[in-house]
Backbone as JSON, one array per atom type, in Angstrom:
{
  "sequence": "MEAFTKNLRAGRERKGFSVAQMASSLQISEEQYNELESGQVAPSVDILKQLSKVLNCTVPELITDRPVQQIVRDIPLGQFSPESLSEMDKDTYIKILENQLRTLLAEKKGA",
  "N": [[5.02, -11.15, 4.0], [6.48, -10.92, 1.74], [8.29, -8.82, 2.16], [9.89, -9.98, 4.12], [11.1, -12.19, 2.74], [12.55, -10.81, 0.79], [14.26, -9.24, 2.39], [15.62, -11.24, 3.75], [17.04, -12.62, 1.71], [18.6, -10.45, 0.77], [20.07, -9.85, 3.08], [21.53, -12.23, 3.42], [23.06, -12.23, 1.07], [24.45, -9.83, 1.42], [26.09, -10.5, 3.54], [27.6, -12.33, 2.24], [27.08, -15.03, 2.29], [26.41, -18.41, 1.4], [23.54, -20.41, 0.44], [23.85, -22.88, 1.64], [25.59, -22.26, 3.76], [23.98, -20.56, 5.29], [21.87, -22.3, 5.96], [23.29, -24.17, 7.47], [24.15, -22.56, 9.61], [21.76, -22.12, 10.85], [21.06, -24.59, 11.56], [19.41, -26.2, 9.96], [18.06, -27.9, 7.08], [19.22, -27.38, 3.67], [17.08, -27.36, 1.95], [14.95, -26.64, 3.66], [15.8, -24.07, 4.31], [15.7, -22.84, 1.79], [12.94, -22.9, 1.41], [12.16, -21.03, 3.31], [13.42, -18.69, 2.32], [12.18, -18.43, -0.13], [9.63, -17.95, 0.57], [7.78, -19.94, 0.91], [7.34, -21.09, 3.33], [6.46, -19.87, 6.49], [8.54, -18.21, 8.82], [9.45, -19.44, 12.06], [9.28, -18.05, 15.39], [11.63, -18.64, 16.74], [13.39, -19.18, 14.61], [13.39, -16.66, 13.4], [14.68, -15.19, 15.4], [17.19, -16.45, 15.41], [18.02, -15.91, 12.78], [18.21, -13.12, 12.92], [20.42, -12.84, 14.56], [22.45, -14.11, 13.07], [22.46, -12.53, 10.75], [22.97, -10.11, 11.82], [20.99, -8.13, 12.57], [17.78, -6.7, 13.47], [14.73, -8.41, 14.43], [12.35, -7.03, 13.58], [13.51, -5.59, 11.43], [13.95, -7.65, 9.68], [11.38, -8.53, 8.93], [9.82, -6.49, 7.89], [9.39, -3.87, 5.49], [9.91, -1.38, 6.25], [11.48, 0.69, 8.69], [10.82, 0.16, 12.18], [10.68, 2.49, 13.66], [9.81, 4.29, 11.74], [7.29, 3.33, 11.21], [5.88, 3.89, 13.54], [6.35, 6.57, 14.01], [4.67, 8.83, 13.61], [2.79, 8.61, 15.53], [1.42, 9.81, 18.46], [3.09, 9.87, 21.63], [2.23, 7.32, 23.87], [-0.13, 6.8, 22.59], [-0.2, 4.62, 20.96], [-1.76, 2.07, 19.12], [-3.32, -0.86, 17.7], [-5.06, 0.11, 15.75], [-3.79, 2.32, 14.81], [-1.95, 1.53, 12.97], [-0.93, 0.88, 9.56], [-2.58, -1.17, 7.08], [-0.76, -3.0, 5.96], [1.26, -3.0, 7.92], [-0.2, -3.94, 10.09], [-0.69, -6.57, 9.23], [1.92, -7.56, 9.28], [2.55, -7.49, 12.06], [0.55, -9.17, 13.04], [1.39, -11.6, 11.96], [3.75, -11.95, 13.39], [2.72, -12.27, 15.99], [1.16, -14.58, 15.6], [3.16, -16.48, 15.07], [4.52, -16.42, 17.52], [2.51, -17.4, 19.19], [2.18, -20.0, 18.12], [4.68, -21.06, 18.83], [4.57, -20.93, 21.65], [2.4, -22.69, 22.11], [3.48, -25.06, 21.11], [5.59, -25.42, 22.91], [4.11, -25.79, 25.23], [2.78, -28.19, 24.67], [4.97, -29.87, 24.6], [5.8, -29.86, 27.19]],
  "CA": [[5.99, -12.2, 3.74], [7.33, -10.46, 0.65], [9.38, -8.03, 2.75], [10.77, -10.93, 4.81], [11.92, -12.94, 1.78], [13.47, -9.85, 0.17], [15.26, -8.87, 3.39], [16.43, -12.43, 4.05], [17.99, -12.81, 0.6], [19.53, -9.32, 0.76], [20.96, -10.03, 4.22], [22.44, -13.35, 3.12], [23.99, -11.78, 0.03], [25.29, -8.79, 2.02], [27.08, -11.2, 4.36], [28.39, -13.19, 1.37], [26.8, -16.42, 2.66], [25.67, -19.27, 0.48], [22.37, -21.05, 1.03], [24.37, -23.95, 2.5], [26.12, -21.65, 4.98], [22.84, -20.09, 6.09], [21.18, -23.47, 6.5], [24.15, -24.73, 8.51], [24.15, -21.68, 10.78], [20.45, -22.25, 11.49], [20.91, -26.02, 11.84], [18.3, -26.74, 9.18], [18.51, -28.36, 5.77], [19.19, -26.38, 2.61], [15.7, -27.33, 1.45], [14.16, -25.84, 4.59], [16.21, -22.67, 4.17], [15.14, -22.37, 0.52], [11.51, -22.68, 1.62], [12.06, -19.74, 4.02], [13.83, -17.58, 1.46], [11.23, -18.3, -1.23], [8.33, -17.59, 1.12], [6.88, -21.09, 0.96], [7.11, -21.4, 4.74], [6.65, -18.73, 7.4], [9.55, -18.53, 9.85], [9.03, -19.47, 13.47], [9.91, -17.01, 16.2], [13.01, -19.06, 17.01], [14.17, -18.98, 13.38], [13.57, -15.22, 13.25], [15.71, -14.77, 16.36], [18.48, -16.97, 14.92], [18.36, -15.14, 11.59], [18.63, -11.78, 13.3], [21.78, -12.95, 15.08], [23.34, -14.45, 11.96], [22.52, -11.41, 9.82], [23.28, -8.91, 12.6], [19.91, -7.17, 12.41], [16.68, -6.97, 14.39], [13.61, -9.14, 13.85], [11.53, -6.12, 12.75], [14.2, -5.29, 10.18], [13.79, -8.81, 8.8], [10.02, -8.84, 8.5], [9.09, -5.37, 7.32], [10.19, -3.08, 4.55], [10.09, -0.05, 6.83], [11.93, 0.63, 10.09], [9.76, 0.28, 13.19], [10.57, 3.9, 14.01], [9.01, 4.96, 10.72], [5.91, 2.84, 11.34], [5.22, 4.51, 14.69], [6.84, 7.93, 14.25], [3.61, 9.84, 13.61], [1.82, 8.29, 16.57], [1.8, 10.49, 19.71], [3.52, 9.04, 22.75], [1.13, 6.79, 24.68], [-1.34, 6.63, 21.79], [-0.04, 3.51, 20.03], [-2.78, 1.03, 19.14], [-3.38, -1.53, 16.4], [-5.8, 0.93, 14.8], [-2.91, 3.36, 14.29], [-1.07, 0.94, 11.98], [-1.46, 0.65, 8.22], [-2.98, -2.57, 6.89], [0.45, -3.8, 5.77], [1.92, -3.13, 9.21], [-1.04, -4.83, 10.9], [-0.42, -7.93, 8.77], [3.24, -7.94, 9.78], [2.47, -7.76, 13.49], [-0.28, -10.36, 13.23], [2.24, -12.76, 11.68], [4.65, -12.12, 14.54], [1.94, -12.82, 17.1], [0.79, -15.96, 15.27], [4.34, -17.31, 15.26], [4.75, -16.53, 18.96], [1.49, -18.29, 19.73], [2.55, -21.37, 17.72], [5.83, -21.46, 19.64], [4.08, -21.17, 23.01], [1.59, -23.91, 22.11], [4.39, -26.2, 20.94], [6.28, -25.59, 24.18], [3.15, -26.31, 26.19], [2.56, -29.6, 24.35], [6.19, -30.59, 24.92], [6.06, -29.83, 28.64]],
  "C": [[6.97, -11.77, 2.64], [8.53, -9.67, 1.17], [10.38, -8.97, 3.42], [11.68, -11.64, 3.8], [12.95, -12.03, 1.1], [14.6, -9.51, 1.13], [16.18, -10.05, 3.72], [17.47, -12.65, 2.96], [19.04, -11.7, 0.59], [20.54, -9.45, 1.91], [21.98, -11.12, 3.99], [23.49, -12.9, 2.11], [24.95, -10.72, 0.58], [26.41, -9.42, 2.85], [28.0, -12.09, 3.51], [28.21, -14.67, 1.68], [26.08, -17.15, 1.54], [24.44, -19.81, 1.2], [22.83, -22.13, 2.01], [24.9, -23.39, 3.82], [24.99, -21.16, 5.89], [22.13, -21.26, 6.74], [21.99, -24.07, 7.66], [24.12, -23.88, 9.77], [22.83, -21.76, 11.55], [20.17, -23.69, 11.94], [19.63, -26.59, 11.22], [18.86, -27.19, 7.83], [18.48, -27.21, 4.76], [17.78, -26.25, 2.04], [14.81, -26.48, 2.36], [14.51, -24.36, 4.48], [15.63, -22.09, 2.87], [13.65, -22.09, 0.64], [11.28, -21.35, 2.37], [12.32, -18.58, 3.06], [12.87, -17.37, 0.29], [9.84, -17.92, -0.74], [7.33, -18.72, 1.15], [6.47, -21.45, 2.38], [7.35, -20.14, 5.56], [7.66, -19.12, 8.47], [8.93, -18.56, 11.24], [9.73, -18.33, 14.19], [11.36, -17.37, 16.47], [13.9, -18.85, 15.79], [14.41, -17.5, 13.15], [14.67, -14.7, 14.17], [17.09, -15.22, 15.88], [18.94, -16.18, 13.71], [18.86, -13.75, 11.95], [20.05, -11.79, 13.86], [22.77, -13.19, 13.95], [23.54, -13.25, 11.03], [22.81, -10.07, 10.5], [22.25, -7.79, 12.35], [18.83, -7.49, 13.44], [15.59, -7.78, 13.67], [12.71, -8.2, 13.04], [12.19, -5.75, 11.43], [14.08, -6.42, 9.18], [12.4, -8.9, 8.19], [9.26, -7.69, 7.88], [10.0, -4.6, 6.38], [10.38, -1.65, 5.04], [10.6, -0.21, 8.26], [10.76, 0.83, 11.05], [9.57, 1.74, 13.57], [9.7, 4.65, 13.01], [7.54, 4.56, 10.84], [5.18, 3.62, 12.43], [5.56, 5.98, 14.88], [5.74, 8.98, 14.35], [2.56, 9.6, 14.69], [2.27, 8.97, 17.86], [2.14, 9.49, 20.81], [2.32, 8.61, 23.58], [-0.14, 6.53, 23.9], [-1.24, 5.47, 20.81], [-1.16, 2.5, 20.22], [-2.78, 0.35, 17.78], [-4.08, -0.69, 15.34], [-4.91, 2.0, 14.16], [-1.96, 2.84, 13.21], [-1.74, 0.85, 10.62], [-1.84, -0.83, 8.1], [-1.76, -3.47, 6.71], [1.16, -4.03, 7.1], [1.12, -4.03, 10.15], [-0.77, -6.28, 10.52], [0.92, -8.43, 9.3], [3.18, -8.31, 11.26], [1.58, -8.95, 13.81], [0.54, -11.61, 12.99], [3.21, -13.01, 12.82], [3.91, -12.78, 15.69], [1.54, -14.26, 16.84], [1.98, -16.9, 15.49], [4.67, -17.48, 16.73], [3.76, -17.49, 19.59], [1.79, -19.75, 19.37], [3.69, -21.9, 18.58], [5.39, -21.79, 21.06], [3.25, -22.45, 23.1], [2.47, -25.15, 21.96], [5.16, -26.48, 22.22], [5.37, -26.2, 25.22], [2.89, -27.8, 25.95], [3.77, -30.45, 24.73], [6.46, -30.69, 26.4], [5.39, -30.95, 29.37]]
}
């Protein structure tokens, strides 16, 4: 989560956006945006997708402090597995999967 909050703030500042502008672009309140940027709340998959569009970056660039290519570069082709990731990288991918699962469950309940 630390990498996400750091990347989110850096991306916002790089674009020259205020908290109010970011919140407006995501259609959330400034309070909700502040909770994301401070790490009080984990972003949903939908918010991550929206942020990546607004900040012109990829979701992995938002949530990790290393490029995905660097994470997997030393893994032989066809040999990628969760066991090949560092603990920090495993935590990052687990958070992505948890957010995807929450989104799918929410969609199922709404259907």
